[in-house]
N, C-alpha and C positions, 0 to 999 in steps of 0.2 A: 281463418284458423287462429286459435288462441295460442298464447305463448307456450302453455303446457303441451298442447298437441304438436306444436312446432318442435319442442324439445324431444318429444317421443319419436318424431319422424326424421330427426337429424341423422344423416348418414354417418357411418363409421369414419369416413375420411375427414368430415368436418370436425367431429369430436376429436379425432387424432390430431388434427392440425391445431385445435385450441389447446390441447394438452401439451403438445410439443412447443408451442409458442410460450405458454406459461412456464414450462420447465426451462426453456432457453433463457427467458427473461430472468428467472430466479438464479440461474447459474451465472449469467453475466453480472447480475447485481452482487453475487458472492465474490466474483473476481474483483469487481470494482471496490467492494468493501475491504478486501485484503490489500488492494493497491493503496487505498486511503490510509489504512493502518500502517503500512510500511512507510509511506510518505510522512506520516505523523511521527513515527519513531525516528526517521532521519532528521526531521526538524528538531526534535528533542535532543538528539545527539549534537546537532549544530549549536543549539543553545547551550548545552553543557560545555562544549569546547570553548565557546565565547567566554563563558564564566570562568573556565579554567585559565584562559589566557589573560584574564584581567588580574594582573599582579601589581596593579598600581598602588600607590600610597593611599591609605584609607582616610587619613585626616591631615589637616595642615600642620599638626604638631609632630606627626610621624616623619622620621628621616630614613626609614628602612623600606626598601621596595621588596615585595615578596616575603614579608616577615613570616617566620615559622613555616616556610615551605619545605616539605619533605620531597626532595627532588626525585628520589627513587620511586615513591608512590605516584608522583605527578607524571613521570615518564611512563610508568607501567599503565596507568589509567589512560593517558593520551594515546598510547599505542593500541590499547584495547578498544577505545572509541573509534580510532581510525579503521581497525579491522572490522568492527561491528558495522560501521557505516559502509565499508566496501562490500561486505556481505549483503547488506540491505540493497545497495545499488544493483548488485547482480540479481537478487531476488526480484526487484522491481522490473529490471530488464526482461527477465523470464516471464513475469506476469503480463507485461505489456505485449510481449510476443505472442503469448497464448490468447490474450484478448483479441489481438489482430487476427490470429489464425482461426479462431472459432467464431468470431462475431463481426468481422468486417463485412460490410454490405457488398463490396465488389468481388467477394470470393465466389467461385463457381459452386454449384450444388454437388459437386463430386465429393465423395468420401474416399480419402486416400487410405 
């Protein structure tokens, strides 16, 4: 039997399983992409915080630490970064939970 004939005689269950597997893989990849995106945003926030906290003297001639620092803007931005990072941590936790719920191998085949 040739490949084309084999395709024509493939039963509905086999085709359904192939489609389900492809759709499940695509969905899991989308979850993983979103997870990586959030992790990248968290790293960017961490890097921004490190930069913000670097208030050291910029040259050997400078005698002023944190020169031209707008403390109100600095505090506002630092709070916003902390809140944004906390929100991303929550989002990441939810995504990890959903990945485990829907794609863990040890899950039963039951649909709740």
